[in-house]
N, C-alpha and C positions, 0 to 999 in steps of 0.2 A: 530348291525346286529344279526339277529336270525339265529342260526345254529341248524341243526337237524342231528341225526345219521340216516343213511340210511342202511337198512339191505337187502341184496340180496342173494338169494340161487343160487348157480352155480353148475351144474353137474360136476362130476369128468371127466377129459379128454376132456373138452370142447375145441374146436379148437382155437388156437392162432388167433387173429384178430377179434374174435367175440365180438360185443358190448353187454354187459350184462345189462346195464342200462344207461339212459341219465338223468343227474341231471340238474336242471334249477334254476336260480335265476334272480330276476328282481330288478333294482334300479330305484327309482322314479325320480332321477335326469335326466337332459337332456344333449344331446351332449356328449362330451368326458367323462364327469363325470358319465354317465350312463353305461359306459363299464363294463362288468363283465367278469372275467376270472376264470377258474377252474383249480384246481391242488390238488394233495394229500398233506396234511399237513406233516410236518417233521416226526412225529411219524408214520403216516400211510405209508409214503414213505419208512421208514426203515423196516416196517413189510411186506408190500404188493407190494413194488416197483418192485420186481422181477417177479410178477405175473400179475399185472394190471397197466395200465396207464390211465391218464385222458386227453382227448383232451381239450386243453386250451380254444378253441373257442366254441366248441359245448357242452361240458360237458359230452360227451360220455365216459363211463368207459369201457375199452377194455382189453381183455385178451392178455397178452404179453408173458406169461410163462406157465409152466405146472401147472394145477390145479389137485392136488392129495391129497386124504385123508391121505396118508402116509407122505406127506410133511407138512400138516397143519391141523388145526381143521376143522370140517365140517361146522362151522358157525363162521365167524369173522365179526366184524363191522369196517367200514371205517368211520373215523371221519374227518370232514373238518379241 
């Protein structure tokens, strides 16, 4: 499986519930084997889990906490 790092810039104080990006993957299998689910990997969950969540079905990355420069760096990468 090919993985990429996705970098997204988010403005400070963006409202909780805002979708900041939608990630997508495709599997060439058919039927149940073609199902794809999305989530933050363990290291990303430990760093970003209080600020972002990923919809398992759609791949939407959603703001769930406070985005503040005081609380984090201005640019961080989420790795699968």
